[in-house]
C-alpha positions as CSV (number, residue, x, y, z in Angstrom):
1,M,53.2,-61.4,-83.9
2,E,54.0,-59.8,-87.2
3,N,57.1,-57.9,-86.3
4,E,59.0,-60.5,-84.3
5,P,61.4,-60.1,-82.5
6,K,61.0,-56.4,-81.8
7,D,57.4,-56.6,-80.7
8,M,58.2,-59.4,-78.2
9,I,61.3,-57.6,-76.9
10,V,59.2,-54.5,-76.2
11,L,56.4,-56.6,-74.6
12,G,59.0,-58.4,-72.5
13,T,60.6,-55.1,-71.5
14,I,57.3,-53.8,-70.3
15,K,56.5,-57.0,-68.5
16,S,59.8,-56.9,-66.7
17,G,58.9,-53.5,-65.2
18,A,59.8,-50.7,-67.6
19,K,56.7,-48.5,-67.5
20,D,57.7,-45.3,-69.3
21,F,58.5,-44.7,-73.0
22,D,62.1,-43.6,-72.6
23,K,63.1,-46.5,-70.4
24,I,61.4,-49.0,-72.8
25,R,63.2,-47.3,-75.7
26,R,66.6,-47.5,-74.0
27,I,66.2,-51.1,-73.0
28,A,64.8,-52.3,-76.4
29,K,67.3,-50.1,-78.3
30,L,64.7,-48.6,-80.6
31,E,64.1,-45.2,-82.2
32,P,61.2,-43.3,-80.8
33,E,59.1,-43.5,-84.0
34,E,59.6,-47.3,-84.3
35,L,58.8,-47.8,-80.6
36,N,55.6,-45.7,-80.9
37,K,54.4,-47.9,-83.8
38,I,55.1,-51.1,-81.9
39,L,53.3,-49.8,-78.8
40,E,50.3,-48.9,-80.9
41,K,50.1,-52.4,-82.4
42,L,50.5,-54.0,-78.9
43,E,47.7,-51.8,-77.5
44,E,45.4,-52.6,-80.5
45,R,46.0,-56.3,-79.8
46,G,45.1,-55.9,-76.2
47,L,48.6,-56.9,-75.0
48,I,49.4,-53.6,-73.2
49,K,47.4,-50.8,-71.6
50,V,48.3,-47.2,-71.2
51,E,47.4,-45.5,-68.0
52,E,47.5,-41.8,-67.3
53,K,48.3,-41.0,-63.7
54,K,48.7,-37.7,-61.8
55,G,52.2,-37.2,-60.4
56,W,53.9,-34.4,-58.6
57,L,55.1,-32.9,-61.8
58,G,51.8,-33.3,-63.7
59,K,50.4,-36.1,-65.7
60,K,52.4,-39.3,-66.0
61,I,51.9,-42.0,-68.6
62,E,52.5,-45.6,-67.5
63,I,52.5,-48.6,-69.9
64,K,51.7,-52.0,-68.5
65,T,51.1,-55.4,-69.9
66,T,47.6,-56.9,-69.7
67,E,47.0,-60.5,-68.6
68,K,46.9,-61.4,-72.3
69,G,50.3,-59.7,-72.8
70,D,51.8,-61.5,-69.8
71,N,50.5,-64.8,-71.2
72,E,51.9,-64.0,-74.7
73,V,55.4,-63.4,-73.2
74,E,55.3,-66.6,-71.1
75,H,54.1,-68.6,-74.1
76,R,56.9,-67.2,-76.4
77,I,59.6,-67.8,-73.7
78,H,58.4,-71.4,-73.5
79,E,58.7,-71.7,-77.3
80,L,62.1,-70.1,-77.3
81,E,63.3,-72.5,-74.6
82,A,62.2,-75.5,-76.7
83,N,64.0,-74.0,-79.7
84,W,67.2,-73.6,-77.7
85,G,66.9,-77.2,-76.5
86,E,66.7,-78.3,-80.1
87,M,69.7,-76.3,-81.1
88,V,71.7,-77.7,-78.1
89,A,70.7,-81.3,-79.1
90,L,71.8,-80.8,-82.7
91,Y,75.1,-79.3,-81.4
92,K,75.7,-82.2,-79.0
93,A,74.9,-84.7,-81.7
94,G,77.6,-83.1,-83.9
95,N,75.1,-82.6,-86.7
96,K,76.7,-79.5,-88.3
97,D,74.4,-79.4,-91.4
98,K,71.1,-79.7,-89.4
99,L,72.3,-77.1,-86.9
100,N,73.2,-74.7,-89.7
101,D,69.8,-75.3,-91.4
102,Y,68.0,-74.8,-88.1
103,M,69.8,-71.6,-87.4
104,D,69.2,-70.3,-90.9
105,N,65.5,-71.1,-90.7
106,N,65.1,-69.5,-87.3
107,R,67.2,-66.3,-87.5
108,S,64.4,-64.1,-86.2
109,I,64.2,-65.9,-82.8
110,L,67.9,-65.6,-82.0
111,P,67.8,-61.9,-80.8
112,M,64.8,-62.8,-78.6
113,M,66.7,-65.8,-77.1
114,M,69.6,-63.4,-76.3
115,F,67.3,-60.7,-74.9
116,F,65.3,-63.0,-72.7
117,G,68.5,-64.8,-71.4
118,I,67.5,-68.2,-72.7
119,M,70.7,-69.1,-74.5
120,D,74.0,-69.8,-73.0
121,I,76.4,-67.4,-74.8
122,M,79.4,-69.8,-74.5
123,M,77.4,-72.7,-76.0
124,F,76.1,-70.3,-78.7
125,S,79.6,-69.3,-79.6
126,M,80.7,-73.0,-79.9
127,M,77.7,-73.6,-82.2
128,F,79.0,-70.8,-84.5
129,S,82.4,-72.3,-84.5
130,M,81.1,-75.7,-85.4
131,I,79.2,-74.4,-88.4
132,G,82.0,-72.0,-89.4
133,A,79.9,-68.9,-89.0
134,Q,80.1,-65.7,-87.0
135,M,77.6,-64.5,-84.5
136,N,77.0,-61.2,-86.3
137,D,75.9,-63.3,-89.4
138,Y,72.8,-64.2,-87.4
139,V,72.3,-61.6,-84.7
140,P,72.3,-57.8,-85.3
141,A,75.3,-56.2,-83.7
142,D,73.2,-54.0,-81.4
143,Q,71.5,-57.2,-79.9
144,I,74.8,-58.9,-79.1
145,P,75.8,-58.4,-75.4
146,E,78.9,-56.4,-74.8
147,G,82.1,-58.5,-74.4
148,T,80.7,-61.4,-76.4
149,D,83.1,-62.8,-79.0
150,T,81.4,-62.5,-82.4
151,G,84.0,-64.7,-84.2
152,G,85.8,-61.7,-85.7
153,E,89.5,-60.9,-85.1
154,S,90.7,-58.6,-82.4
155,D,93.4,-56.1,-83.4
156,F,95.4,-55.0,-80.3
157,S,98.0,-53.0,-82.2
158,G,96.1,-49.7,-81.8
159,D,97.1,-48.4,-85.2
160,G,94.3,-50.1,-87.1
161,D,96.7,-51.4,-89.9
162,G,96.5,-55.1,-88.8
163,G,100.0,-55.1,-87.5
164,G,101.0,-56.0,-84.0
165,F,99.2,-58.6,-82.0
166,D,96.3,-60.2,-83.7
167,F,94.2,-62.6,-81.6
168,D,91.2,-64.7,-82.5
169,I,89.7,-66.0,-79.3
170,G,86.7,-67.7,-80.8
171,F,85.9,-71.3,-80.2
């Protein structure tokens, strides 16, 4: 897909049961215009279908994946699992340089790994610590699950001047 990871995130969101535009938009965290463009591309490629149904309050639009779309998601998840396995192997081998290169060369798949729940966030944090990077160097802030340590410092002083207690709870 040309616009990875957003296209795959939208397709995965639909496959997981989100059928209306607003729900897809909220889950995928996209602006309406951007989501509309992605949906048009997915429909052109035959990965989704748009159905108009009659409901109690009038017409209702439902978006569903096609068999081709379901297969695409499953195929990409399988690839992402293999990529994650490679990253874990590099980490466990202690090969800092290769892990850093691998992550640099595969930045676009990291948000998809997070979205689809493929990666272990704790292990991912340890990888960042090993290569001396921060998570937000590789993953957009809006794609990082809440409560995840991004490698930055936490300021608990409340006054924002850096005084008080300063904790870094990264690995």
